[in-house]
C-alpha positions, 0 to 999 in steps of 0.5 A: 500500500505504501507504493501508492502514496503518489496518488494522494498528490494527484488527488490534491492536484485535481482538487486545486485544479477543480477549485481554481477552474471554478473561479474562471468558470464563474467569471467567464460564464455570463449565464451563470452570473445572471442566474439567481443565487439560490438556483446556482447553488442548488444546481452546483450541489446537484452537479456535485452529487452526480459528478461524485457518483460518476467519478466513483463509478468510473474508478470502480468499474473501468479497467485501470490497473494502478499496480502496473504503474508501480512496476514501470509500465507506461501510463494508461491512456484511460487514466489520462482520459479520466483525470478531468472527470475526477476534477469535476466534483471539485469544480462543481463545489468550487462554483457553489462556494465561489457564487456564495462568496460573490453573492454575500455582498459585505458578509463574505466573512460569514460564508467563509466561516461557514465553509471552514466550519463545514470543512472542519466537521468533515475532517472529524466525521470522515473517519467515523463514516468510513469506519461505519459505512465503508468506502461506498457509504462514505461516497454516497454520504459525501454526494 
């Protein structure tokens, strides 16, 4: 299991890519800017849930052999095709967070505080959920 630590760096990189791209999407998509905040938040939440389920299904059911990478095999083209899809949940979450911050109008500190409190709660709850529900249950609960 120790040879797969580099996938942690990949996940962090995909998270940063998705969250960073969400700011670009919010700025460059006038249709999103014109959308009422409650619709944008509910839409990004639904898109997050669907993209989490799709990313988990892709990891679970597509034939990617990560062990072969540690044996020196050339990277699988399937992995390169899947990586943008793995960044999609982070993009959807980032759109919701960015829209909340942009729509706060002088009260962004409250949105930021709620985001940090939710993240802290997630850190505390995640190990318990993983222990009680396993990986599929944790994915379902996060979605």
